[in-house]
N, C-alpha and C positions, 0 to 999 in steps of 0.2 A: 300142553299143561303146564310147562317155566316159563310160558310167556303169559299167565291170567295173570289175571290182576289178585295179589294179594290179599287173604283175611285179615281182616282188623275189624277188631270192637273197641268197646269206649274202658274206661277204665273203671264208670261204674259197673258194667259190665261181667271183669276183670274179677272187682269186687263181689259180685255174686259168687265166684264158679269159687273162692279159696272153701267157702271148707270142702270144699270136690280134691285137694289139696292139687292145683293143676300145679304144673312146671312153669317159674318165672322168672325171664331175666331179663337179668336187667346190666341195659351194653355201655350205660356207663360209664365213664373212666372211673377209676377206684375214690378218687375224692370226693369225687359227686357220691357213693354211691355209700360211705358213709360218712354223705351228712346226712344221710335218709334216706328209706328206701325199703318198699315192701315188707317184711318181717321175715316171708318167705322162698323169696326171691333170692337166684343164685345171681352175684356180679360174674359174668365175662363179657367186658370193655369189647366195645366194633375195631380199639385199635388194634383188639392181638387176632380177630378173627380174620381166615378158619382157624386158624393155629391153637388156639386154645379150646376150642368147641369139643376136644377132648375128653375133658374133663368135666363132662355132663353127661352121667347116666342114668339121667332118669325118664319114662319116658315121654312120648310125644303124643300129640304136638307140644313146641313150648310157645309160652305165651309174650312176645319181648318189649320190654319198657325202656324206657330212658327219659331226658328231662321235656320235651315235646311231642316225640312224634316221630321225629325227622333220621334221626339216628338208629330207630328201632325198622323200620323200614329200610331204609340199607340194609341193616341186617339182614331181615327176612331176606331181599334177595338174595345175600349168600347166599345164606344157608340153602334154601329152598334149592339156587341152583346144583348142593351138593348133595339134592334127596329129603332133605329130612323137613317135616311137617309142623310152619311157626305158624302162628297168629299177631298182628301187629298192634298194640296198643298204638289205639290215635289219642293223641293228646299228651301225653304222658305224664310224670311226676306231676309237671303245674295244672292236670286237672284231676287230680287225685287228693279224693275225700278220706277214704281211709287209717288205717293205722300203720307210723310211721315209724321207724326203730332206727336207730345207731349203731 
């Protein structure tokens, strides 16, 4: 299972899931997150993984998002190796057309 493909969804699919209150982790750096993020997203920068993941106590799977989908895919690989259930949001915030908060 560790070598299987990381599951991915589109930003549109994530937007449709938001009413179910999924755990969304924004793996961009703090300044990027503060410039605009999905309202329910928690900021867990890739640069601090896996050490900073201990601050997340919410149910899995975790939906990972970044600017374009590259860093979130990298974060997904790191976290999955440690046994977490993760789903990458391909296209990232560049493709997000939902509400953004600062």
